[in-house]
C-alpha positions, -999 to 999 in steps of 0.1 A, spaced: -87 98 -63 -86 94 -28 -96 132 -1 -89 134 37 -109 164 51 -101 173 80 -99 140 90 -94 134 131 -91 98 146 -95 87 184 -83 49 196 -75 42 232 -84 78 247 -58 89 226 -63 115 191 -41 96 161 -48 110 135 -51 156 132 -70 176 109 -58 151 79 -63 170 48 -43 140 14 -56 143 -23 -44 113 -39 -47 117 -74 -52 92 -92 -28 62 -112 -7 87 -85 21 68 -70 25 81 -31 45 75 -1 37 83 29 65 86 53 72 91 98 85 86 126 67 46 143 38 55 163 26 85 144 -5 71 125 10 57 90 -6 29 94 -36 45 113 -45 66 78 -33 34 53 -66 12 72 -88 47 68 -88 35 35 -102 6 31 -126 6 58 -108 -12 84 -111 22 107 -140 53 99 -133 87 113 -136 101 146 -151 138 127 -137 146 93 -143 120 60 -126 99 35 -142 101 5 -129 81 -30 -143 81 -65 -168 106 -47 -180 76 -19 -184 86 22 -161 53 25 -172 57 64 -207 56 53 -214 28 28 -231 2 33 -219 -30 41 -229 -45 7 -212 -13 -10 -184 -15 8 -174 -49 2 -181 -40 -30 -158 -17 -29 -129 -30 -7 -129 -59 -37 -116 -31 -61 -88 -20 -38 -58 -44 -32 -37 -52 5 1 -59 6 5 -66 39 37 -59 59 44 -95 65 26 -108 31 5 -122 52 2 -156 27 -15 -187 41 8 -215 52 -14 -242 43 -20 -235 7 1 -236 -26 17 -200 -35 -6 -199 -70 -36 -209 -39 -26 -181 -20 -27 -159 -52 -60 -171 -62 -77 -170 -35 -94 -131 -33 -104 -143 -68 -129 -178 -51 -134 -154 -28 -149 -123 -40 -159 -134 -84 -180 -166 -98 -149 -171 -120 -147 -211 -136 -119 -226 -119 -105 -222 -149 -107 -188 -155 -99 -182 -111 -63 -204 -122 -52 -181 -151 -51 -150 -138 -36 -158 -108 -10 -177 -133 -10 -136 -153 -2 -127 -122 22 -150 -107 43 -142 -143 36 -108 -142 60 -111 -114 82 -144 -130 67 -167 -102 48 -186 -123 79 -221 -120 70 -220 -80 26 -219 -78 31 -257 -65 55 -245 -37 45 -235 -2 53 -204 18 78 -220 41 96 -229 10 101 -197 1 124 -165 5 106 -134 27 114 -112 -9 97 -139 -25 66 -138 -5 67 -102 -7 60 -104 -49 38 -133 -37 16 -113 -17 20 -85 -47 6 -112 -71 -25 -114 -46 -29 -79 -41 -33 -77 -82 -50 -107 -91 -88 -86 -94 -69 -57 -112 -75 -31 -92 -80 2 -95 -64 11 -60 -32 -8 -38 -25 -5 -2 9 -9 6 15 -13 38 63 -11 49 64 -36 20 104 -36 19 107 -44 53 129 -71 61 142 -71 35 179 -66 18 188 -35 0 189 -53 -35 162 -71 -25 140 -46 -7 149 -21 -45 137 -54 -64 104 -47 -50 107 -9 -52 110 -15 -93 86 -39 -90 59 -17 -71 69 14 -103 58 -13 -128 29 -25 -118 18 12 -109 30 20 -156 18 -13 -167 -14 -12 -152 -20 26 -143 -25 24 -104 -37 49 -75 -5 39 -54 -8 46 -14 29 30 -4 39 33 38 74 30 44 105 32 68 124 34 39 134 65 24 146 51 -5 117 36 -15 95 72 -15 123 93 -24 130 67 -56 95 54 -70 62 82 -54 61 109 -75 48 129 -46 58 118 -2 38 128 28 55 135 66 29 122 91 41 132 129 27 134 156 -12 125 140 -1 157 116 9 169 76 40 183 78 46 187 45 37 172 8 62 176 -21 78 156 -49 101 139 -38 134 169 -54 118 192 -30 112 172 -1 148 163 2 152 209 -1 122 215 20 133 243 52 115 219 70 131 213 100 117 182 117 116 168 83 160 178 70 160 159 106 141 132 94 161 125 62 190 131 76 189 106 101 182 75 67 217 89 54 226 111 20 206 107 -8 204 114 -43 172 114 -65 
């Protein structure tokens, strides 16, 4: 589904990604963890084509993302949902209008069809009664859920999550985890989650990868990730406390 083949990326004269080789399977929920500033978000941006490799290839469904024409890249991006760390809602639009935006920009659906699909996505995330509210009138956790509704409204094959539980309390973080897992199971979406939250990574993912200083140093199931002999991974998980899965 998503393949990184010997991907290197230089930014500002610094090598950010180093010989990245990954294969994320169709329908998989894949978590990427690691210290701040080690390339997690840069790797995520390669999947959506916001960055191109300095060398190597990013292949999605047999397409080399860096070689796509502008038209084909936009068509590919329309098949990807993205939940940004902040939620990235437009403050002057209602919840419903924020969710509808991808449909307005990327489809030729009628206004009635757009409203129906937007409300369906909001209903799936328990937000239908809040559809006429403004972003300033809802909580941080609700903003994340609105962002999720917007990410799934076009029925994408891939969803990319950038720190989905950042800034949320532990209870709301676990609710977001449940939503991510539920969407993956209901919609058979391939999900890539970049997170600092080890509880998220270990409880919802099929596999976890750790990136450190631009290199992938571990890719394994959550259970094997916790039991690895890799000293760097051990130190990283220990710093976040004890986990049971």
